[in-house]
N, C-alpha and C positions, 0 to 999 in steps of 0.2 A: 504494500500500500504506500502511495506517495501523497504527501500533503497537498501538492499542487494539483492532484487529480480528484480531490474530495469535492463532492457536489451534494447539495441538499436533494431530498427525495422529490420526484416529479410532482409538480403542483402544490408543494408544501409552502412555497413562498409566492406572494403575489408578484406579478410582473410589474416593473416600474412604469410610471407614466412616461411616454415619449412625447415631450412637448415640442412645439415649433416644427411640426412635420406636415403642415398643410391643413386646409379647411376640412378635408374629409376625415381627419383623425379626431376632430372635435376639440383639439388642443392646439390649433394653429393660431396665427396672428398674435393675440395677447397671451397665449399659452396658459389660459386658466387664471390669469391674474386680474382680469377686469380692465377697466380704463382708468388711467392716471392714478394718482394718490400714492401714499407712502408704501403701500403693499405692492404696488406695481413696479416700483423702482428696484434696481439691483442694489443690494446692500442697504436699502432703506427699510428698516423694520424696527420695531420698538422692543424693549426688553420684556421678559416674561412678567406678567402681572401688571403691566402698564395699562391704565384705563383712561387714556386721553387727558391726563392731568388731574382727573378726579382722584381723591385719596384712595389708594388701592386697598383691596380687601385685607391683604396680609398686614397692612398697617392700621386698619380700622379696628380689628379685633385684638383683644388682649393677648399678650405673649405667654401668659401662664394661666393655669387653671384657677378655680375658685373652690374653696372648702368652707362650707357654712360653719360658723362657730357653734351653732346649735347641734350640728351633726357630730361634732367632736366629743360632746359629753353625753350623748344619748345612744342607746343600743336597743335592738330588738332581740328577743330570745324565743326560740321555738319551744312549744309545749313539751315535746318529747325529750328535750335536754334536761328538764327538771327531774325526770325519772332517775338520772344518774347521780343526783345529790342525795346523800345519806341523812342530812339534817331534817328535823321535823318542821321547823319554822324557816322559811326561805325569805331572806331579805337581801338588800343590796350588798351588804358585807359578805354574806354567804356566797353569793354569785361571784364576787370578786375573788374570794379565797379559793373557790373551785375552778377559777380560770375561765369561766363562761362569758364574762364581759371584761373589757379592758379596765385597767386600774383607774383611769381618769373619768370613768363613767359616773354621771350623777343621776341619770334617770334611765329606767329600763321599762320596756313594755313587753309583756308576754303575749305572743300571737298563737292562734289556734292552728298549729301545723304539727301533725303527728298525733300520737295517742299517749295518754298517761293512765297507768293502771293502779297506782297507789295513792291513798289520800295524803295531801300535803297542805300545809298552811302557808299562805303567801301574805307577807306583811310589807306594806309601804311600796308596792310595785304596781304599776298600771297593768291592767289586763283587758284584752279585747272581749267582746260579747261571747264569741265562740269559745275562747279559752276559759272564760268564767263558767260557762255552761259545762264544759268538759271537766273542770276541776271539781265543781260542785256535784257532778254526776257520780264521781268516785268517792264522795264523802269528804272532800277537802273544803277548806275555808279560805276566804279572801278578806283581808283587812286593807281597805283602800288607802292610798296615800292622801295626805292632807291636800285639800284643793289649793291650787296656786292663786296668788293674788295678781290681778291684772293691774296695769298702770292706771286704769280709770277708777279703780277702787281706792280712793284717798280717804284716810281716816282723819 
């Protein structure tokens, strides 16, 4: 085998446009570039992302992502993860020590995903309607967290 004899398989690559070969080719005269203008000229083209002087998209959008401060200290916990905890009363400290939520977590919500088969007591943790029904169905209890004060409630 010689490198200078290698060829791609037949019809695996599109045939290139043959411009400037007469009217019958469909790419004669202006060669598919239209009439006049920057794109018609040889060497006359703009850089990638240029939008005619308008602020380009890559400069309009931020260069880095956004992380909500609320998302940093909140966590969701699936119902079936509670079955792995040996403690009778499950609170935020228990979840942190079990490694089920990050150490910086301040609020947790238990969501109804999976099944639970043993009665547990949940204290100070928010629970969805479906998770509440599942916990109470197996004989567990839920002590709701204190209601949060909103900024409109001024004493």
